[in-house]
ROFIGU-927014 format. One line per 2 residues: number of its first residue (from 1); their letters; for each residue x negated, z negated, y negated of C-alpha. Coordinates in steps of 0.2 Angstrom, whole numbers, plus 2048, in hexadecimal, padded with zeros to 3 digits. Layout:
// residues N
NUM	A	X:Z:Y | ... .
//
This chain:
// residues 92
1	XX	7FD:82A:859 | 804:81D:84D .
3	XX	800:821:83B | 7FC:813:82F .
5	XX	7F9:812:81D | 7F3:802:815 .
7	XX	7F5:7FD:802 | 7E9:7F0:7FB .
9	XX	7EA:7E8:7EA | 7D9:7ED:7E3 .
11	XX	7D9:7E7:7D1 | 7E5:7E1:7C3 .
13	XX	7E6:7D8:7B2 | 7F3:7CD:7B9 .
15	XX	802:7CE:7C5 | 813:7C8:7BF .
17	XX	81A:7C8:7D1 | 80B:7BD:7D8 .
19	XX	801:7CB:7E0 | 7EE:7C7:7E3 .
21	XX	7DF:7D3:7E5 | 7DE:7D6:7F8 .
23	XX	7F1:7D5:7FB | 7F6:7E3:807 .
25	XX	804:7EB:80F | 805:7F9:81D .
27	XX	811:807:820 | 811:80C:832 .
29	XX	81D:81A:837 | 829:816:829 .
31	XX	829:803:82D | 822:7F7:81F .
33	XX	817:7E9:825 | 810:7DA:81C .
35	XX	804:7CD:822 | 80D:7BD:828 .
37	XX	812:7B2:819 | 80E:7BF:80C .
39	XX	81A:7C8:800 | 817:7D8:7F6 .
41	XX	81F:7DD:7E5 | 82E:7E8:7E8 .
43	XX	82A:7F2:7D7 | 819:7F6:7DD .
45	XX	81F:7FC:7EE | 82C:806:7E5 .
47	XX	81E:80F:7DC | 815:813:7EC .
49	XX	823:818:7F9 | 827:829:7F1 .
51	XX	814:82D:7F2 | 814:82A:805 .
53	XX	822:836:809 | 81A:843:815 .
55	XX	809:83B:815 | 80D:82F:824 .
57	XX	810:83D:830 | 801:848:82D .
59	XX	7EE:846:829 | 7EA:84D:819 .
61	XX	7DC:84C:80C | 7E7:843:7FF .
63	XX	7E5:832:809 | 7D3:836:80D .
65	XX	7CF:833:7FA | 7D7:822:7FB .
67	XX	7E2:824:7EC | 7E5:816:7DF .
69	XX	7F7:813:7DA | 7FC:809:7CB .
71	XX	80A:7FC:7CA | 818:802:7BE .
73	XX	814:7F4:7B2 | 806:7FA:7A7 .
75	XX	800:7EA:7A0 | 7FD:7E3:7B1 .
77	XX	7F1:7F1:7B5 | 7F3:7EE:7C7 .
79	XX	7EC:7FB:7D3 | 7EF:7FD:7E5 .
81	XX	7E3:807:7F0 | 7EC:812:7FE .
83	XX	7E2:816:80E | 7E6:81C:820 .
85	XX	7E1:80F:82C | 7E2:80C:83F .
87	XX	7F2:802:843 | 7F1:7F0:845 .
89	XX	7FB:7E4:850 | 804:7E7:861 .
91	XX	80A:7F9:85C | 7F8:800:85B .
//
């Protein structure tokens, strides 16, 4: 079974890098995917990637709580919700 974690921008004051509420990314078996034509802030991703280490390969309670992760720029108050989801696309 392919493991897939989705990050979704849930709320923010503003985004210096152009993210909008509802923007997403998926990490599937250590591969990052974005919807066609969408970009995602490198700094926001850099704050999330270390948290995913070890959680892709196992089912655990941490992701069941759908944690919120903050972007590293405090004035933005940008929060990304993480959750395990069924894989999308041809790989599912």
